[in-house]
C-alpha positions as CSV (number, residue, x, y, z in Angstrom):
1,X,23.6,-69.4,107.1
2,X,20.1,-70.3,106.2
3,X,18.0,-67.7,104.5
4,X,14.5,-68.3,105.4
5,X,12.8,-65.0,104.9
6,X,11.6,-64.7,101.3
7,X,11.3,-61.0,101.6
8,X,14.8,-60.8,102.6
9,X,15.8,-63.0,99.8
10,X,14.2,-60.7,97.3
11,X,15.9,-57.8,98.9
12,X,19.1,-59.6,98.6
13,X,18.6,-60.4,95.0
14,X,17.8,-56.7,94.4
15,X,21.0,-55.8,96.3
16,X,19.2,-54.3,99.2
17,X,20.0,-56.9,101.9
18,X,23.3,-57.1,103.7
19,X,25.4,-60.1,103.2
20,X,25.7,-62.2,106.4
21,X,28.7,-64.4,106.5
22,X,28.3,-67.5,108.5
23,X,30.5,-70.4,109.0
24,X,28.4,-72.4,106.8
25,X,30.2,-72.6,103.4
26,X,27.1,-73.6,101.7
27,X,25.3,-70.5,102.8
28,X,28.3,-68.4,101.8
29,X,28.3,-69.8,98.3
30,X,24.6,-69.0,98.0
31,X,25.3,-65.5,99.1
32,X,28.3,-65.0,96.8
33,X,26.4,-66.5,93.9
34,X,23.6,-64.1,94.3
35,X,26.0,-61.2,94.7
36,X,27.7,-62.3,91.5
37,X,24.3,-62.4,89.7
38,X,23.5,-58.9,91.0
39,X,26.9,-57.5,89.8
40,X,26.5,-59.3,86.4
41,X,23.1,-57.8,85.8
42,X,24.4,-54.4,86.8
43,X,27.2,-54.6,84.2
44,X,24.8,-55.7,81.5
45,X,22.7,-52.6,82.1
46,X,25.7,-50.4,81.8
47,X,26.6,-52.1,78.5
48,X,23.0,-51.5,77.1
49,X,23.2,-47.9,77.9
50,X,26.5,-47.6,76.1
51,X,25.3,-49.6,73.2
52,X,22.3,-47.3,73.0
53,X,24.5,-44.2,73.0
54,X,26.7,-45.7,70.3
55,X,23.6,-46.6,68.3
56,X,22.2,-43.1,68.5
57,X,25.6,-41.7,67.5
58,X,25.7,-44.1,64.6
59,X,22.2,-43.0,63.6
60,X,23.2,-39.4,63.7
61,X,26.4,-40.0,61.7
62,X,24.4,-42.0,59.2
63,X,21.9,-39.2,58.9
64,X,24.6,-36.7,58.3
65,X,26.3,-38.9,55.8
66,X,23.0,-39.6,54.0
67,X,22.4,-35.9,53.8
68,X,25.8,-35.3,52.4
69,X,25.3,-38.1,50.0
70,X,21.9,-36.8,48.9
71,X,23.3,-33.2,48.4
72,X,26.3,-34.5,46.6
73,X,24.2,-36.7,44.5
74,X,21.9,-33.8,43.6
75,X,24.9,-31.7,42.6
76,X,26.3,-34.4,40.6
77,X,23.0,-35.0,39.0
78,X,22.6,-31.3,38.1
79,X,26.1,-31.2,36.8
80,X,25.3,-34.3,34.7
81,X,22.2,-32.7,33.4
82,X,24.0,-29.4,32.6
83,X,26.7,-31.4,30.9
84,X,24.1,-33.3,29.0
85,X,22.3,-30.1,28.0
86,X,25.5,-28.5,26.8
87,X,26.4,-31.6,24.9
88,X,22.9,-31.7,23.4
89,X,23.1,-28.1,22.5
90,X,26.5,-28.6,20.9
91,X,25.0,-31.4,18.9
92,X,21.4,-30.2,18.3
93,X,21.6,-26.3,18.3
94,X,21.7,-24.9,14.8
95,X,20.5,-21.9,12.8
96,X,19.1,-23.0,9.5
97,X,19.6,-20.6,6.5
98,X,16.4,-20.7,4.4
99,X,17.5,-18.4,1.6
100,X,19.8,-15.6,0.9
101,X,19.6,-12.6,-1.5
102,X,21.6,-9.5,-2.4
103,X,20.1,-6.0,-2.7
104,X,21.6,-3.5,-5.2
105,X,20.0,-0.5,-3.6
106,X,22.3,1.4,-1.1
107,X,21.1,0.7,2.5
108,X,18.3,-1.3,1.0
109,X,16.2,1.9,0.7
110,X,18.0,4.8,-0.9
111,X,17.6,8.3,0.4
112,X,14.8,8.5,3.1
113,X,13.5,10.7,5.9
114,X,10.5,11.3,8.0
115,X,8.4,14.3,7.0
116,X,8.3,17.0,9.8
117,X,5.5,19.4,10.6
118,X,4.7,21.2,7.4
119,X,4.2,24.9,6.8
120,X,0.5,25.7,7.0
121,X,0.7,29.5,6.9
122,X,-0.5,31.2,3.7
123,X,1.9,33.7,2.0
124,X,1.3,37.4,1.9
125,X,0.0,38.0,-1.7
126,X,1.2,41.5,-2.4
127,X,-0.7,44.0,-4.5
128,X,-1.0,45.4,-8.1
129,X,-2.2,48.6,-9.7
130,X,-3.5,48.8,-13.3
131,X,-3.4,51.5,-15.8
132,X,-4.6,51.6,-19.5
133,X,-2.0,51.7,-22.3
134,X,-2.6,52.7,-25.9
135,X,-1.4,54.8,-28.8
136,X,-2.2,58.1,-30.3
137,X,-3.2,58.0,-34.0
138,X,-2.0,61.6,-34.6
139,X,1.5,60.6,-33.6
140,X,1.7,62.6,-30.4
141,X,2.4,59.5,-28.4
142,X,0.5,57.2,-26.0
143,X,1.4,59.4,-23.0
144,X,-0.1,62.6,-24.6
145,X,-3.8,63.2,-24.0
146,X,-5.6,65.2,-26.7
147,X,-8.8,63.1,-26.8
148,X,-8.1,60.8,-29.8
149,X,-6.1,58.2,-27.9
150,X,-7.1,54.6,-28.4
151,X,-6.6,52.2,-25.5
152,X,-6.2,48.5,-26.2
153,X,-4.6,47.0,-23.1
154,X,-3.3,47.4,-19.6
155,X,-0.1,47.9,-17.7
156,X,0.0,45.9,-14.5
157,X,2.4,47.2,-11.9
158,X,3.4,45.1,-8.8
159,X,3.2,47.7,-6.0
160,X,3.9,45.3,-3.1
161,X,5.9,42.1,-3.7
162,X,4.5,38.8,-2.5
163,X,6.3,37.3,0.5
164,X,6.4,34.2,2.7
165,X,8.3,33.7,6.0
166,X,7.9,29.9,6.0
167,X,8.7,27.7,3.1
168,X,9.1,30.7,0.7
169,X,7.4,31.6,-2.6
170,X,7.1,28.9,-5.2
171,X,5.4,30.9,-8.0
172,X,3.3,33.9,-8.7
173,X,0.6,34.0,-11.3
174,X,-1.1,37.1,-12.8
175,X,-4.7,36.5,-13.8
176,X,-7.2,38.6,-15.7
177,X,-10.8,38.5,-14.5
178,X,-14.0,39.8,-16.2
179,X,-15.4,40.7,-12.8
180,X,-14.1,41.5,-9.3
181,X,-13.8,37.9,-8.2
182,X,-11.4,35.0,-8.1
183,X,-12.3,32.2,-10.5
184,X,-9.0,30.7,-11.8
185,X,-10.7,27.4,-12.7
186,X,-13.1,28.8,-15.3
187,X,-13.6,32.4,-16.4
188,X,-10.3,34.0,-15.3
189,X,-7.3,34.0,-17.7
190,X,-3.7,33.3,-16.8
191,X,-1.5,36.2,-18.2
192,X,1.9,35.5,-16.8
193,X,3.8,33.3,-14.4
194,X,6.9,34.1,-12.3
195,X,8.7,31.3,-10.5
196,X,11.4,30.8,-7.9
197,X,13.2,28.3,-10.2
198,X,13.5,30.8,-13.0
199,X,14.8,33.4,-10.5
200,X,12.3,36.0,-11.7
201,X,9.8,36.3,-8.8
202,X,8.2,39.7,-9.0
203,X,9.4,42.6,-6.8
204,X,7.9,46.0,-6.1
205,X,8.1,47.7,-9.5
206,X,7.8,44.6,-11.7
207,X,5.6,45.3,-14.8
208,X,3.5,43.0,-16.9
209,X,1.3,43.9,-20.0
210,X,-1.9,42.5,-21.3
211,X,-4.0,43.2,-24.4
212,X,-7.4,41.6,-23.7
213,X,-9.6,40.3,-26.5
214,X,-12.8,42.0,-27.5
215,X,-16.0,41.6,-25.6
216,X,-15.6,44.0,-22.6
217,X,-14.1,47.4,-22.0
218,X,-12.9,46.8,-18.4
219,X,-11.0,44.0,-16.7
220,X,-9.6,43.2,-13.2
221,X,-6.2,41.8,-12.4
222,X,-4.9,40.0,-9.3
223,X,-2.0,37.8,-8.2
224,X,-2.4,34.2,-7.2
225,X,0.6,33.3,-4.9
226,X,1.8,29.8,-4.1
227,X,4.3,29.0,-1.4
228,X,6.5,25.9,-1.5
229,X,4.2,24.0,0.9
230,X,1.1,24.5,-1.3
231,X,-0.5,27.3,0.6
232,X,-2.2,29.8,-1.7
233,X,-3.2,33.5,-1.3
234,X,-4.8,36.0,-3.6
235,X,-4.2,39.8,-3.9
236,X,-7.1,42.2,-4.1
237,X,-8.2,42.6,-7.7
238,X,-7.5,46.0,-9.3
239,X,-8.6,47.7,-12.5
240,X,-8.1,50.9,-14.4
241,X,-10.7,53.7,-14.5
242,X,-9.8,54.2,-18.1
243,X,-12.0,52.0,-20.3
244,X,-10.7,50.2,-23.4
245,X,-11.6,51.9,-26.6
246,X,-10.2,49.4,-29.0
247,X,-9.3,45.7,-29.2
248,X,-6.6,44.0,-31.1
249,X,-8.3,41.6,-33.5
250,X,-6.0,41.8,-36.5
251,X,-3.1,39.4,-37.2
252,X,0.4,40.8,-37.0
253,X,2.3,41.0,-40.2
254,X,5.2,38.6,-40.8
255,X,8.7,39.9,-40.1
256,X,11.2,39.6,-42.9
257,X,14.9,38.6,-43.1
258,X,17.6,41.2,-43.6
259,X,19.7,40.7,-46.7
260,X,22.2,38.9,-44.6
261,X,19.6,36.8,-42.8
262,X,18.8,33.1,-43.1
263,X,16.3,30.6,-41.7
264,X,17.4,26.9,-41.8
265,X,16.4,23.5,-40.5
266,X,19.3,21.1,-39.8
267,X,19.5,17.6,-38.4
268,X,21.8,17.2,-35.4
269,X,22.8,13.8,-36.6
270,X,22.2,10.1,-35.8
271,X,20.9,9.1,-32.3
272,X,20.0,12.8,-31.5
273,X,16.3,12.8,-32.4
274,X,16.8,16.6,-32.9
275,X,16.2,19.1,-35.7
276,X,17.7,22.5,-35.2
277,X,16.0,25.6,-36.5
278,X,18.3,28.6,-36.8
279,X,17.3,32.2,-37.5
280,X,19.9,34.9,-38.2
281,X,19.2,38.6,-38.9
282,X,15.4,38.5,-38.6
283,X,14.4,42.2,-39.1
284,X,12.0,43.5,-36.5
285,X,12.5,47.2,-37.1
286,X,9.6,48.0,-39.5
287,X,7.0,45.3,-38.7
288,X,3.6,46.5,-37.7
289,X,0.6,45.1,-35.8
290,X,-2.7,46.6,-36.8
291,X,-5.2,47.6,-34.1
292,X,-8.5,47.5,-36.0
293,X,-8.3,51.0,-37.6
294,X,-4.8,52.1,-37.0
295,X,-1.3,50.6,-37.0
296,X,1.1,50.5,-34.1
297,X,4.7,49.9,-34.9
298,X,6.0,47.1,-32.7
299,X,9.0,49.0,-31.2
300,X,7.5,52.3,-30.2
301,X,4.9,51.5,-27.5
302,X,6.1,52.9,-24.2
303,X,9.6,51.6,-24.9
304,X,10.9,53.2,-21.7
305,X,8.6,51.0,-19.6
306,X,9.2,47.7,-21.4
307,X,11.7,45.3,-20.0
308,X,11.4,42.4,-22.4
309,X,11.3,41.8,-26.1
310,X,7.7,40.6,-26.2
311,X,6.5,44.0,-24.9
312,X,8.9,46.0,-27.0
313,X,7.8,44.4,-30.2
314,X,4.2,43.6,-29.3
315,X,4.6,39.9,-30.1
316,X,4.9,37.0,-27.7
317,X,6.8,34.9,-30.3
318,X,6.2,32.4,-33.0
319,X,4.1,29.3,-33.4
320,X,6.2,26.5,-35.0
321,X,4.6,24.3,-37.7
322,X,6.0,21.1,-39.3
323,X,5.0,19.0,-42.2
324,X,6.3,16.2,-44.4
325,X,5.7,18.4,-47.5
326,X,6.5,22.1,-48.2
327,X,4.0,24.4,-46.4
328,X,2.3,26.9,-48.7
329,X,1.0,30.3,-47.5
330,X,-2.2,29.9,-45.6
331,X,-1.8,26.2,-44.9
332,X,-1.3,26.7,-41.2
333,X,-5.0,27.6,-40.9
334,X,-5.7,23.9,-40.9
335,X,-2.6,22.8,-39.0
336,X,-1.7,22.5,-35.3
337,X,1.6,24.0,-34.1
338,X,4.2,21.6,-32.6
339,X,5.6,24.2,-30.3
340,X,6.2,27.9,-29.5
341,X,9.3,30.0,-30.0
342,X,9.3,32.7,-27.4
343,X,10.5,36.1,-28.6
344,X,12.6,36.4,-25.4
345,X,14.7,33.4,-26.7
346,X,16.1,35.7,-29.4
347,X,19.1,38.0,-29.2
348,X,18.3,41.4,-30.7
349,X,21.0,43.9,-31.6
350,X,20.8,47.7,-31.8
351,X,19.6,47.5,-35.4
352,X,16.6,45.4,-34.3
353,X,18.1,42.3,-36.0
354,X,17.2,39.1,-34.2
355,X,19.1,35.8,-34.0
356,X,17.8,32.6,-32.4
357,X,17.9,28.8,-32.2
358,X,15.0,26.5,-31.6
359,X,15.2,22.7,-31.3
360,X,12.5,20.3,-32.4
361,X,13.0,17.2,-30.3
362,X,10.9,14.9,-32.5
363,X,10.3,12.3,-29.8
364,X,8.7,14.9,-27.7
365,X,6.7,16.6,-30.5
366,X,5.4,13.4,-32.0
367,X,7.7,13.3,-35.0
368,X,9.3,10.2,-36.6
369,X,12.9,9.4,-37.2
370,X,14.4,9.2,-40.7
371,X,11.7,11.5,-42.0
372,X,12.1,14.7,-44.1
373,X,10.4,17.6,-42.4
374,X,9.6,21.2,-43.5
375,X,8.9,24.0,-41.1
376,X,7.0,27.3,-41.0
377,X,6.7,30.1,-38.4
378,X,3.8,32.4,-37.6
379,X,4.0,35.5,-35.3
380,X,1.7,35.7,-32.3
381,X,0.9,39.1,-30.8
382,X,0.2,40.0,-27.2
383,X,-3.5,39.5,-27.7
384,X,-3.0,36.0,-29.1
385,X,-3.6,36.8,-32.8
386,X,-1.5,34.7,-35.2
387,X,0.1,36.3,-38.2
388,X,1.0,35.1,-41.6
389,X,3.4,32.2,-41.9
390,X,6.9,32.2,-43.3
391,X,9.1,29.3,-43.9
392,X,12.6,28.0,-43.5
393,X,15.1,27.3,-46.3
394,X,17.5,30.2,-46.8
395,X,15.9,31.2,-50.1
396,X,13.3,34.0,-49.7
397,X,10.3,34.0,-52.0
398,X,7.4,36.4,-52.4
399,X,5.3,34.8,-49.7
400,X,8.1,34.0,-47.3
401,X,10.8,31.4,-46.9
402,X,10.7,27.8,-48.2
403,X,12.4,25.0,-46.3
404,X,14.5,22.3,-47.6
405,X,14.1,18.7,-46.2
406,X,15.5,18.3,-42.8
407,X,16.2,15.1,-40.9
408,X,15.7,12.4,-43.6
409,X,17.9,9.4,-43.2
410,X,20.5,11.1,-41.0
411,X,18.1,11.8,-38.1
412,X,17.5,8.8,-35.8
413,X,15.9,8.7,-32.4
414,X,17.8,9.1,-29.1
415,X,17.0,5.9,-27.1
416,X,20.0,6.1,-24.6
417,X,19.3,7.7,-21.2
418,X,21.6,10.1,-19.6
419,X,24.6,8.9,-17.6
420,X,25.4,9.9,-14.0
421,X,28.8,10.5,-12.6
422,X,29.4,9.2,-9.0
423,X,26.4,10.3,-7.0
424,X,25.7,10.6,-3.3
425,X,22.1,11.3,-2.5
426,X,20.9,12.0,1.1
427,X,17.6,13.0,2.7
428,X,17.5,14.9,6.0
429,X,14.5,16.3,7.8
430,X,14.6,20.0,8.5
431,X,12.2,22.3,10.4
432,X,9.5,22.4,7.7
433,X,10.6,20.0,5.1
434,X,13.1,17.4,3.9
435,X,16.5,18.5,2.4
436,X,17.6,16.4,-0.6
437,X,21.3,16.8,-1.2
438,X,23.5,15.2,-3.9
439,X,26.9,15.5,-5.5
440,X,27.6,14.7,-9.1
441,X,26.4,15.5,-12.6
442,X,24.5,14.0,-15.5
443,X,25.4,14.1,-19.1
444,X,23.8,13.0,-22.4
445,X,25.6,12.5,-25.8
446,X,22.4,12.2,-27.8
447,X,19.7,14.8,-27.7
448,X,21.4,16.5,-24.8
449,X,20.3,17.1,-21.2
450,X,16.8,18.5,-20.9
451,X,16.1,22.1,-19.8
452,X,12.9,23.4,-18.3
453,X,11.7,26.9,-19.1
454,X,10.0,28.0,-15.9
455,X,9.0,31.4,-17.2
456,X,5.9,30.1,-19.0
457,X,7.2,29.5,-22.5
458,X,5.9,26.4,-24.1
459,X,8.9,24.6,-25.5
460,X,11.5,24.9,-22.8
461,X,14.1,26.8,-24.8
462,X,15.8,28.8,-22.0
463,X,18.8,26.8,-21.3
464,X,19.9,28.7,-18.2
465,X,17.3,26.7,-16.3
466,X,19.0,23.3,-16.1
467,X,16.7,20.9,-14.3
468,X,16.7,17.7,-12.3
469,X,13.4,16.1,-11.3
470,X,13.0,15.2,-7.6
471,X,10.6,12.4,-6.9
472,X,9.0,11.4,-3.6
473,X,7.5,8.0,-2.8
474,X,6.0,5.9,-0.1
475,X,8.2,3.0,-1.1
476,X,11.9,2.8,-2.1
477,X,12.2,4.3,-5.6
478,X,15.2,3.0,-7.6
479,X,14.1,2.6,-11.3
480,X,12.5,4.7,-13.9
481,X,9.7,2.3,-14.4
482,X,8.3,3.3,-11.0
483,X,7.8,6.9,-12.2
484,X,4.3,8.0,-13.3
485,X,5.5,9.3,-16.7
486,X,4.9,8.3,-20.3
487,X,1.4,7.0,-19.5
488,X,2.3,5.0,-16.4
489,X,0.3,5.4,-13.2
490,X,1.8,5.1,-9.7
491,X,-0.2,6.7,-6.9
492,X,2.7,6.2,-4.5
493,X,5.1,8.4,-6.4
494,X,4.7,12.2,-6.7
495,X,6.9,14.9,-8.4
496,X,8.2,16.9,-5.5
497,X,9.7,19.5,-7.8
498,X,12.6,20.5,-10.0
499,X,16.1,21.5,-9.0
500,X,18.5,23.6,-11.0
501,X,22.1,22.4,-11.3
502,X,25.1,24.7,-11.5
503,X,25.6,25.4,-15.2
504,X,29.2,26.5,-14.7
505,X,30.1,23.4,-12.7
506,X,27.3,20.7,-12.6
507,X,29.4,18.5,-10.3
508,X,29.0,21.0,-7.4
509,X,26.8,19.9,-4.5
510,X,23.1,20.6,-5.1
511,X,20.2,20.8,-2.8
512,X,16.4,20.8,-2.9
513,X,13.9,21.2,0.0
514,X,10.7,19.2,-0.3
515,X,7.8,20.9,1.5
516,X,5.4,18.1,0.7
517,X,3.6,19.3,-2.4
518,X,2.7,17.7,-5.7
519,X,4.6,20.0,-8.0
520,X,2.4,19.5,-11.0
521,X,-0.7,20.8,-9.1
522,X,1.0,22.9,-6.4
523,X,-1.2,21.1,-3.8
524,X,0.0,19.8,-0.5
525,X,-0.1,15.9,-0.5
526,X,2.4,14.8,2.1
527,X,1.7,13.8,5.7
528,X,3.6,14.7,8.8
529,X,5.2,11.7,10.3
530,X,5.3,9.6,7.2
531,X,8.6,8.1,5.9
532,X,9.3,9.2,2.3
533,X,11.9,7.9,-0.1
534,X,13.5,10.1,-2.7
535,X,15.2,9.9,-6.1
536,X,17.0,12.5,-8.3
537,X,16.2,12.0,-12.0
538,X,18.0,13.5,-15.0
539,X,16.1,13.7,-18.3
540,X,17.3,14.2,-21.8
541,X,15.5,16.0,-24.5
542,X,14.1,12.8,-25.9
543,X,12.4,12.0,-22.6
544,X,14.9,9.3,-21.5
545,X,15.5,9.3,-17.8
546,X,18.3,8.2,-15.5
547,X,17.7,7.8,-11.8
548,X,19.8,8.2,-8.6
549,X,20.2,6.5,-6.2
550,X,19.6,3.8,-8.8
551,X,20.7,0.2,-8.7
552,X,24.4,-0.3,-8.0
553,X,26.6,-2.4,-10.1
554,X,27.5,-4.2,-6.9
555,X,25.4,-5.8,-4.1
556,X,25.0,-3.2,-1.4
557,X,23.1,-5.4,1.2
558,X,23.0,-9.1,1.9
559,X,19.8,-10.5,3.3
560,X,19.8,-13.9,5.1
561,X,16.5,-15.5,6.2
562,X,17.1,-17.9,9.1
563,X,15.2,-20.2,11.5
564,X,16.1,-22.9,13.9
565,X,17.1,-26.4,12.8
566,X,14.7,-29.2,13.8
567,X,15.2,-30.1,17.5
568,X,17.3,-27.0,18.2
569,X,16.7,-25.2,21.5
570,X,16.1,-21.4,21.5
571,X,19.0,-19.2,20.5
572,X,19.9,-15.9,22.1
573,X,20.9,-13.5,19.4
574,X,22.7,-11.3,21.8
575,X,25.3,-14.0,21.8
576,X,25.3,-14.6,18.1
577,X,28.3,-13.4,16.0
578,X,28.8,-13.4,12.2
579,X,32.0,-13.7,10.1
580,X,31.9,-12.7,6.4
581,X,34.6,-12.4,3.7
582,X,34.5,-11.2,0.1
583,X,37.9,-12.8,-0.6
584,X,39.9,-9.7,0.1
585,X,38.6,-8.6,3.5
586,X,37.4,-10.6,6.6
587,X,35.0,-8.9,8.9
588,X,33.5,-10.0,12.2
589,X,30.1,-8.7,13.1
590,X,28.0,-8.7,16.3
591,X,24.2,-8.4,16.8
592,X,23.1,-4.8,16.5
593,X,19.4,-5.2,17.3
594,X,16.2,-5.2,15.4
595,X,16.5,-2.7,12.5
596,X,16.8,-2.0,8.8
597,X,19.8,-2.5,6.5
598,X,20.5,1.2,7.0
599,X,20.9,0.5,10.7
600,X,23.5,-2.1,10.2
601,X,27.1,-0.8,10.6
602,X,30.6,-1.7,9.8
603,X,30.7,-3.8,13.0
604,X,27.1,-5.0,13.5
605,X,24.4,-6.8,11.6
606,X,20.7,-6.1,12.2
607,X,17.6,-8.3,12.2
608,X,14.1,-7.9,10.8
609,X,11.5,-10.1,12.5
610,X,9.6,-12.1,9.9
611,X,7.6,-14.3,12.3
612,X,7.8,-14.3,16.1
613,X,5.7,-17.3,17.3
614,X,5.7,-16.5,21.0
615,X,7.0,-12.9,21.0
616,X,10.3,-13.8,22.6
617,X,12.4,-12.3,19.9
618,X,10.8,-8.9,20.1
619,X,10.9,-9.1,23.9
620,X,14.4,-10.5,24.4
621,X,16.1,-11.3,21.1
622,X,15.4,-15.1,21.7
623,X,14.7,-17.1,18.5
624,X,12.4,-20.0,19.3
625,X,11.3,-23.0,17.1
626,X,8.9,-21.9,14.4
627,X,10.1,-18.2,14.4
628,X,11.9,-16.6,11.4
629,X,14.1,-13.6,11.2
630,X,16.0,-11.9,8.4
631,X,19.6,-10.9,9.0
632,X,20.9,-7.7,7.2
633,X,24.6,-7.2,6.4
634,X,25.4,-3.7,5.0
635,X,28.1,-4.5,2.4
636,X,28.3,-0.9,1.4
637,X,29.4,0.1,5.0
638,X,31.8,-2.8,5.1
639,X,33.5,-1.4,1.9
640,X,32.8,-4.7,0.2
641,X,32.7,-4.6,-3.6
642,X,30.4,-7.5,-4.3
643,X,30.5,-7.4,-8.1
644,X,29.3,-10.4,-10.2
645,X,31.5,-13.5,-9.8
646,X,32.6,-12.5,-6.3
647,X,33.4,-15.4,-3.9
648,X,31.8,-14.9,-0.5
649,X,32.0,-17.0,2.7
650,X,30.1,-16.5,5.9
651,X,29.7,-18.1,9.3
652,X,26.8,-17.5,11.7
653,X,27.9,-18.5,15.2
654,X,25.5,-19.1,18.1
655,X,27.0,-19.3,21.6
656,X,26.5,-23.1,21.5
657,X,26.1,-25.4,18.6
658,X,27.4,-25.8,15.1
659,X,27.9,-22.5,13.1
660,X,25.8,-22.1,10.0
661,X,28.2,-21.9,7.1
662,X,27.7,-20.8,3.5
663,X,30.1,-20.3,0.6
664,X,28.9,-19.0,-2.8
665,X,29.9,-17.1,-5.9
666,X,27.6,-14.2,-6.9
667,X,25.9,-14.5,-10.3
668,X,27.7,-13.5,-13.5
669,X,25.2,-10.7,-14.2
670,X,22.8,-8.6,-12.1
671,X,19.5,-7.8,-13.8
672,X,17.0,-6.7,-11.1
673,X,17.2,-5.0,-7.7
674,X,17.3,-8.3,-5.8
675,X,19.8,-11.0,-6.7
676,X,19.2,-14.6,-5.6
677,X,22.3,-16.0,-3.8
678,X,20.9,-19.2,-2.2
């Protein structure tokens, strides 16, 4: 078969023409060949499509595999980085200890508290009434009126007692005024003081007496009342309608000793700094005090109204004079007394014979050790007139008594301060003040523990008023040298007041409430919201002082200043632990936050931020390069006894990295508050 039509041939090649079989083999071959070609190309197309499908599948599989590989590679890379960082931290992280010190003050601060809102309400001053007192020259008595009575003074009766509902009454002062005004700074004269510490605050019915000097015939009297917070109030001045007709300007005569009496001066021995004056059987029964033209026997003036010896005998007491040579009569006119011996410090029997003891603490009165001293006494009446002197010896002469030498080589100064028993001192804020509490007692083997006489006598002879000093400061107070005494000045430290111990058992718990005043002036000086530090101070009669809470014999706090080692990454202190041992106990501590040594506990340490470069420690307890903190370990709360020559080891362990390790032996002696350890 011959294929002549080209169009048909193309159709055939495309598979569209029918195959015509002819007898001609050549033509059949052509047809079969073309058919074969058509079928071959059709198979090749099918293969291409399959190949394309496989290729697409391979691409998809490759993409998925690549994704998995990338993800896995990322994870492996992150793990590698984390492992590398951990390894770097393990190698590079480190806390560097810059220095280390021990603090001998308990809690690193002693007793402290924040001052609450203070009492600002003035006390109720009370009231007084005044009547004239005198004597009757014709012997009918001061209460009998026949026209010849002479009036030389006043009786001041407290009709309404002062009171205070807040902090309480601190002291009450009776003043004499030449006019009907208050002027305590200049013209007005202080007559008497009653105090809470002495336990003699006036009540309704309390009586005081005054014999004014010459110059006027009428005076006014009023009370100045202080509460314990420094608030002051004045009572309305009162006077008597009876005018004074006489004034006491004459010196009282000198009492004499009974036949059994004596007056001696004795040294109390080495290291005491004390000379003891002893009077026995001083006869007060017949002594007189002249009131210008007439005499008034000391013991007959309104005796039913008098409640103390100075009123009964019309004398306040005796000025005490001292000299390195015997004191002749009249010599005291050119001398200055070293002290005052209050008549109320004597014991008087029914026969009007008086016994008494007075101590000259030579370091207080300006005397010298190993020096022979002679003494003389001169009576002082209610008006302030000083009588003739008499002397101490034991041998009475025509002009009085002559002393033998006292002190000499046997009397040496007391230079040793008192000692405290075990003390615990705490400060706790209350509603209007701070309560200072302590347990323990003080003792002194030299001049003896000092006593303060809060009734107004000069030389502190009333031993029933045993006193501690309570000092307040704006900084921790732990040594005597911080106190503004003996000429030292420290504006940060004020005397908050005195506290009386228990004379029957001084070891009993004692308390004092600080209402924020300067006791020496009675003025309020503290500020609400301020933190104040306190110390309890014992004083001996030579002026030596001992302080509590003072410096312990052991280290009470360990301070460690730390920073990061060079190249160290930041350290999270929430994850820091600390191990410490004193050789007998091992203790593990955890981070207890930013705070003071007092905030550290038996299981935690605290931190003070010294320098925080980027604020991260204050915000999140993270120590970063360049920042510095101070770690506090409260050894007192750990029951450690870090005495000299104690072996101490400690480890500071961050979560990662090498622990900071230190081992040291405390110094052989502790001198100051802070002890350098490293």
